[in-house]
C-alpha positions as CSV (number, residue, x, y, z in Angstrom):
1,X,-42.9,-51.0,-2.8
2,X,-44.2,-47.4,-2.6
3,X,-43.2,-44.5,-5.0
4,X,-41.0,-41.8,-3.6
5,X,-41.3,-38.1,-4.8
6,X,-43.7,-36.8,-7.2
7,X,-43.6,-37.2,-10.9
8,X,-40.1,-38.9,-11.1
9,X,-40.9,-42.6,-10.6
10,X,-39.1,-44.6,-8.0
11,X,-36.7,-42.2,-6.4
12,X,-35.5,-42.9,-2.7
13,X,-34.3,-40.2,-0.2
14,X,-30.9,-39.0,-1.3
15,X,-29.5,-39.0,2.3
16,X,-30.6,-42.8,2.5
17,X,-28.7,-43.6,-0.8
18,X,-25.7,-41.9,0.6
19,X,-25.9,-44.0,3.7
20,X,-26.3,-47.0,1.7
21,X,-23.1,-46.4,-0.5
22,X,-21.1,-45.5,2.3
23,X,-21.9,-48.4,4.2
24,X,-21.2,-50.7,1.4
25,X,-17.8,-49.0,0.8
26,X,-16.6,-49.0,4.5
27,X,-18.2,-52.4,5.5
28,X,-19.9,-51.2,8.5
29,X,-22.7,-48.8,10.1
30,X,-20.2,-47.6,12.5
31,X,-17.6,-46.4,9.9
32,X,-20.3,-44.9,7.6
33,X,-21.8,-43.1,10.5
34,X,-18.1,-41.5,11.2
35,X,-17.9,-40.5,7.7
36,X,-21.2,-38.9,7.7
37,X,-21.1,-37.3,11.1
38,X,-24.2,-39.1,12.1
39,X,-24.9,-41.7,15.0
40,X,-24.4,-45.5,14.0
41,X,-28.1,-46.0,14.7
42,X,-29.3,-43.2,12.4
43,X,-27.4,-44.8,9.3
44,X,-28.7,-48.3,10.3
45,X,-32.1,-46.9,10.3
46,X,-31.6,-45.3,7.0
47,X,-30.3,-48.5,5.4
48,X,-33.1,-50.7,6.9
49,X,-35.6,-48.2,5.6
50,X,-34.3,-48.6,2.1
51,X,-34.4,-52.6,2.7
52,X,-37.9,-52.5,3.7
53,X,-39.0,-50.2,1.0
54,X,-37.3,-52.5,-1.5
55,X,-38.6,-55.6,0.0
56,X,-35.3,-57.4,0.0
57,X,-32.0,-57.4,2.0
58,X,-29.0,-55.6,0.5
59,X,-26.2,-56.8,3.0
60,X,-25.1,-60.1,4.7
61,X,-24.8,-59.4,8.3
62,X,-21.5,-61.0,9.4
63,X,-19.9,-61.2,12.8
64,X,-17.7,-58.4,11.9
65,X,-19.3,-55.7,9.6
66,X,-21.5,-55.9,6.6
67,X,-21.1,-57.3,3.2
68,X,-23.3,-56.3,0.3
69,X,-25.2,-59.4,-1.3
70,X,-25.7,-59.9,-5.1
71,X,-28.6,-57.7,-5.1
72,X,-26.9,-55.0,-3.0
73,X,-23.9,-55.1,-5.2
74,X,-25.7,-54.9,-8.6
75,X,-27.7,-51.8,-7.0
76,X,-24.9,-50.0,-5.5
77,X,-22.6,-50.2,-8.4
78,X,-25.4,-48.4,-10.6
79,X,-26.0,-46.0,-7.6
80,X,-22.2,-44.9,-7.3
81,X,-22.6,-44.0,-11.0
82,X,-25.5,-41.9,-10.3
83,X,-24.0,-40.2,-7.3
84,X,-20.9,-39.5,-9.6
85,X,-23.2,-37.7,-11.9
86,X,-24.7,-35.6,-9.5
87,X,-21.2,-34.8,-7.8
88,X,-19.8,-33.9,-11.1
89,X,-22.7,-31.6,-12.1
90,X,-22.6,-29.9,-8.5
91,X,-18.9,-29.2,-8.9
92,X,-19.4,-27.7,-12.3
93,X,-22.3,-25.5,-11.2
94,X,-20.1,-24.3,-8.0
95,X,-17.3,-23.4,-10.5
96,X,-19.6,-21.1,-12.6
97,X,-18.9,-17.4,-12.1
98,X,-21.7,-15.6,-10.3
99,X,-22.5,-12.1,-11.6
100,X,-20.3,-10.8,-8.6
101,X,-17.5,-12.8,-9.6
102,X,-17.8,-12.1,-13.5
103,X,-15.7,-8.8,-13.0
104,X,-13.1,-10.0,-10.5
105,X,-9.7,-10.8,-11.6
106,X,-6.8,-12.5,-9.6
107,X,-3.3,-11.2,-10.3
108,X,-0.5,-13.4,-8.9
109,X,2.8,-11.7,-8.2
110,X,5.5,-11.2,-5.7
111,X,4.9,-9.1,-2.5
112,X,7.6,-6.7,-3.4
113,X,6.2,-6.1,-6.8
114,X,2.7,-5.7,-5.5
115,X,3.6,-3.3,-2.6
116,X,6.2,-1.2,-4.4
117,X,4.6,-0.9,-7.9
118,X,1.2,-2.5,-8.6
119,X,-0.9,-1.6,-5.4
120,X,0.1,2.3,-5.5
121,X,-1.3,2.4,-9.3
122,X,-4.5,0.3,-8.6
123,X,-6.7,3.3,-7.2
124,X,-6.3,5.0,-10.6
125,X,-7.5,1.8,-12.3
126,X,-10.3,1.2,-10.0
127,X,-11.6,4.9,-10.7
128,X,-11.6,4.3,-14.3
129,X,-12.8,0.6,-14.4
130,X,-15.6,0.4,-11.5
131,X,-16.9,-2.7,-13.0
132,X,-13.5,-4.6,-12.7
133,X,-12.1,-5.8,-9.2
134,X,-8.5,-6.7,-9.2
135,X,-7.5,-9.1,-6.4
136,X,-3.7,-9.2,-5.7
137,X,-2.5,-12.6,-4.9
138,X,0.9,-11.7,-3.4
139,X,3.2,-14.7,-3.1
140,X,6.7,-15.8,-3.9
141,X,5.5,-19.1,-5.2
142,X,4.2,-19.2,-8.7
143,X,0.4,-20.0,-9.0
144,X,-1.1,-22.2,-11.6
145,X,-2.7,-20.2,-14.7
146,X,-5.6,-22.6,-15.0
147,X,-7.3,-25.4,-13.3
148,X,-7.8,-25.7,-9.4
149,X,-6.4,-22.7,-7.5
150,X,-5.7,-21.0,-10.9
151,X,-5.2,-17.2,-11.3
152,X,-6.1,-14.9,-14.3
153,X,-2.6,-13.7,-14.8
154,X,0.7,-13.4,-13.2
155,X,3.4,-10.8,-13.2
156,X,6.7,-12.4,-12.8
157,X,10.5,-11.9,-13.3
158,X,12.2,-14.1,-15.8
159,X,13.1,-14.3,-19.3
160,X,11.0,-16.2,-22.2
161,X,10.2,-18.5,-23.1
162,X,7.6,-19.4,-20.3
163,X,6.4,-23.0,-20.4
164,X,2.7,-23.6,-21.4
165,X,1.9,-20.0,-21.0
166,X,1.7,-16.6,-23.0
167,X,4.0,-13.8,-21.9
168,X,4.0,-10.0,-22.6
169,X,6.9,-7.9,-21.5
170,X,6.0,-5.3,-18.9
171,X,9.1,-3.7,-17.4
172,X,12.9,-4.2,-17.3
173,X,14.6,-5.2,-14.1
174,X,17.7,-3.1,-14.0
175,X,19.1,-2.6,-10.6
176,X,20.7,0.5,-9.0
177,X,22.6,1.2,-5.6
178,X,20.1,3.4,-3.3
179,X,20.5,4.6,0.1
180,X,19.0,6.9,2.9
181,X,20.1,10.6,2.3
182,X,21.6,10.5,5.9
183,X,24.0,7.8,5.1
184,X,25.6,9.9,2.3
185,X,25.9,13.3,4.3
186,X,28.6,11.6,6.5
187,X,30.5,10.6,3.6
188,X,32.4,12.1,0.4
189,X,31.6,11.3,-3.2
190,X,31.3,7.6,-3.6
191,X,32.0,5.8,-6.6
192,X,32.1,2.0,-7.6
193,X,35.8,2.4,-6.5
194,X,34.9,3.2,-2.8
195,X,31.3,2.2,-2.3
196,X,32.2,-1.0,-0.3
197,X,33.3,1.3,2.5
198,X,29.5,1.1,3.3
199,X,27.3,-1.7,4.4
200,X,25.9,-3.4,1.3
201,X,22.4,-4.7,1.8
202,X,21.7,-7.8,-0.2
203,X,18.4,-9.7,-1.0
204,X,17.9,-13.0,-2.3
205,X,19.3,-12.5,-5.9
206,X,22.6,-11.5,-4.4
207,X,23.5,-9.1,-7.3
208,X,26.3,-7.2,-5.6
209,X,29.2,-9.2,-6.9
210,X,27.6,-9.0,-10.7
211,X,27.3,-5.3,-10.2
212,X,31.0,-4.9,-8.9
213,X,32.1,-7.2,-11.7
214,X,30.3,-4.9,-14.4
215,X,32.2,-1.9,-12.8
216,X,35.6,-3.7,-13.2
217,X,36.1,-4.7,-9.7
218,X,35.6,-8.5,-9.5
219,X,36.0,-10.3,-6.1
220,X,34.8,-7.4,-3.9
221,X,34.0,-8.9,-0.7
222,X,30.1,-8.2,0.2
223,X,29.5,-7.1,3.8
224,X,26.1,-6.2,5.0
225,X,22.6,-7.4,6.4
226,X,21.0,-10.0,4.0
227,X,17.2,-10.1,3.5
228,X,15.2,-12.7,1.7
229,X,12.6,-10.1,0.4
230,X,13.7,-7.2,-1.8
231,X,11.0,-5.1,0.0
232,X,12.9,-5.7,3.3
233,X,16.1,-4.8,1.7
234,X,14.6,-1.6,0.6
235,X,13.2,-0.9,3.9
236,X,16.6,-1.3,5.6
237,X,18.0,1.2,3.1
238,X,15.4,3.7,4.0
239,X,16.3,3.3,7.5
240,X,20.0,3.9,6.9
241,X,21.2,0.5,7.4
242,X,23.5,0.6,4.3
243,X,23.2,0.6,0.5
244,X,20.6,-1.8,-1.3
245,X,21.1,-2.8,-4.9
246,X,17.3,-3.3,-6.2
247,X,15.3,-2.8,-9.4
248,X,14.9,0.6,-9.9
249,X,11.2,0.4,-10.5
250,X,10.6,-0.5,-7.0
251,X,12.2,2.7,-5.7
252,X,10.9,5.3,-8.0
253,X,8.5,6.8,-5.5
254,X,11.1,6.8,-2.7
255,X,13.6,8.6,-5.0
256,X,11.0,11.4,-5.8
257,X,10.1,11.9,-2.1
258,X,13.6,11.8,-1.1
259,X,13.0,8.9,1.3
260,X,16.1,7.2,-0.9
261,X,18.6,8.8,-3.2
262,X,21.1,7.2,-5.6
263,X,24.3,6.1,-3.7
264,X,26.5,7.3,-6.5
265,X,26.6,10.8,-8.3
266,X,26.5,8.9,-11.6
267,X,24.2,5.8,-11.1
268,X,25.6,2.8,-12.5
269,X,22.8,0.2,-13.5
270,X,23.0,-3.6,-13.4
271,X,21.2,-4.6,-16.5
272,X,19.7,-8.2,-17.1
273,X,18.4,-10.1,-20.0
274,X,15.5,-10.8,-17.4
275,X,12.5,-8.7,-17.0
276,X,8.9,-8.5,-15.6
277,X,6.5,-10.1,-17.8
278,X,2.7,-10.4,-17.9
279,X,1.7,-14.1,-18.1
280,X,-1.5,-15.7,-19.0
281,X,-2.5,-19.3,-19.9
282,X,-3.3,-18.2,-23.4
283,X,-3.6,-14.8,-25.5
284,X,-6.2,-12.6,-24.1
285,X,-9.1,-11.0,-26.1
286,X,-8.3,-7.2,-25.9
287,X,-12.1,-6.2,-25.1
288,X,-12.3,-8.7,-22.2
289,X,-11.8,-7.5,-18.5
290,X,-8.7,-9.3,-18.3
291,X,-7.4,-7.6,-21.6
292,X,-8.5,-4.2,-20.2
293,X,-6.0,-5.0,-17.1
294,X,-3.3,-6.0,-19.4
295,X,-3.7,-2.9,-21.5
296,X,-3.5,-0.8,-18.4
297,X,-0.6,-2.4,-17.3
298,X,1.5,-2.1,-20.3
299,X,0.3,1.7,-20.3
300,X,1.7,2.1,-16.9
301,X,4.8,0.3,-17.9
302,X,5.5,2.7,-20.7
303,X,5.4,5.7,-18.3
304,X,8.5,4.6,-16.3
305,X,11.7,4.7,-18.2
306,X,14.6,2.3,-17.7
307,X,16.2,4.2,-14.9
308,X,13.0,4.2,-12.8
309,X,11.9,7.8,-13.3
310,X,8.5,8.9,-14.5
311,X,8.9,11.6,-17.2
């Protein structure tokens, strides 16, 4: 038997060992070749090269396929342990942060919160914190806060307690009725008593019934376009399609620019026990990159009053 490698004793070529393990597990050169994206002849050659170097056969050649003999089974059992160790070490190495990734944080939130509140404020944060790159994962499905596919933090609507996580209150979720200014120019003074003469735009939260109930008008028939995304409901209101009942924090910019206006002279808010929370898997160190992002978010939240205006 010859010695493979230098300074490490008897170490066969790794590709040959992988071919050997695959052949034993799958029972044929053909199946192993398909898994390894090689030709059947190449896999057979690698296994035969090992058998030649070892000076013994590792498989019984059967009419249909191969079966490891006693020597082959003993060797391959220990080989799998070694390959498993290599695989685990490689996975751990690949999961380590590179210098470029060390300052990168993934924030998961809804598409509406991202586009209507978070992203317009991010340039200010980036200028003040050039060493931190905030990546926005805008998805209505909650992402895990740890493990495979995990994110550094999430901003979600709800009410505590949040299972297996640490939450900090960010913003209230009070909703107000808004519409395009042209829609009001064709109407007189509107109030909760006659607002339903206009099309009422709904989103997935379907809060109009609760809003009318809070105004003392239960059972009002809601008629108007329905959208699954709050951002689409806001866009429909901006286009003059009706009155949207949406969280005030999402329309603060549109109210300031005049793209949207309050549908009522004296806005009536729909308050809820829920709100928007910053959620992490565990408490965050204030001086860490994640802690700095959270501190900035909380500061931004304090600049917005419950009605959605910046003082």
